[in-house]
C-alpha positions as CSV (number, residue, x, y, z in Angstrom):
1,M,8.9,-3.8,-0.1
2,K,11.4,-6.8,-0.3
3,Y,10.2,-8.3,-3.9
4,T,14.1,-8.6,-4.7
5,E,16.9,-8.8,-2.4
6,I,19.3,-6.0,-2.2
7,S,22.6,-6.5,-4.0
8,D,24.3,-3.4,-2.8
9,G,23.2,-0.3,-0.5
10,K,20.8,-0.1,1.9
11,I,17.3,1.0,2.0
12,L,16.5,2.8,5.7
13,V,13.1,3.6,7.1
14,D,13.5,5.8,9.9
15,G,17.2,4.9,10.2
16,E,16.4,1.4,10.4
17,S,17.2,-1.2,7.3
18,I,14.3,-2.8,5.7
19,E,16.2,-6.1,6.1
20,D,16.1,-5.9,9.7
21,I,12.0,-5.3,9.6
22,P,9.6,-8.3,9.2
23,L,8.1,-8.3,5.8
24,K,4.5,-8.1,7.1
25,S,5.0,-5.2,9.1
26,L,7.0,-3.6,6.6
27,R,4.1,-4.4,3.9
28,E,1.4,-3.0,6.4
29,S,3.4,0.0,7.2
30,V,4.8,1.5,3.9
31,T,3.1,2.1,0.5
32,M,4.6,2.3,-2.5
33,I,3.1,4.5,-5.1
34,D,4.4,3.7,-8.8
35,Q,4.9,6.5,-11.2
36,D,2.7,4.4,-13.7
37,P,-0.5,3.4,-12.2
38,T,-1.4,-0.1,-12.5
39,L,-4.6,-2.2,-11.3
40,I,-4.4,-5.6,-10.2
41,K,-6.9,-8.0,-11.6
42,A,-9.5,-7.7,-9.0
43,T,-12.1,-5.5,-7.7
44,F,-11.9,-1.9,-6.9
45,K,-11.6,-2.5,-3.6
46,E,-9.2,-5.1,-3.6
47,N,-6.9,-2.5,-5.4
48,L,-7.5,0.0,-2.8
49,D,-7.1,-2.1,0.2
50,L,-4.6,-5.1,-0.8
51,T,-4.3,-6.5,2.8
52,N,-8.5,-6.5,3.5
53,K,-7.6,-4.0,6.6
54,Y,-10.8,-1.7,6.1
55,S,-14.5,-2.6,5.9
56,D,-16.3,-1.0,3.1
57,E,-17.7,1.5,5.2
58,E,-14.2,2.8,6.2
59,L,-13.1,2.9,2.7
60,K,-16.1,5.1,1.9
61,E,-15.3,7.3,4.5
62,I,-11.6,7.6,3.3
63,L,-12.9,8.2,-0.3
64,K,-15.3,10.8,0.9
65,E,-12.5,12.7,2.9
66,C,-10.4,12.7,-0.4
67,N,-13.4,13.9,-2.5
68,L,-13.1,10.8,-4.6
69,W,-16.2,8.9,-3.6
70,E,-18.6,10.8,-6.1
71,V,-15.9,9.6,-9.0
72,I,-16.3,5.8,-8.2
73,E,-19.8,5.8,-6.6
């Protein structure tokens, strides 16, 4: 996700080096899932949608599709 510069080797996405992909495009297209769950100091919505791309209603529908809406409602 380009948090630090690569010092050795390459990271490829569909055969293209992430060094050649614009940062905004990379961060909008790739999701990183850490092995240790971490929440940022923000609302639940902000933790789910860091780029504020989805409306509340869209997030609700996504959560319903994943059977998670009742858990957080």
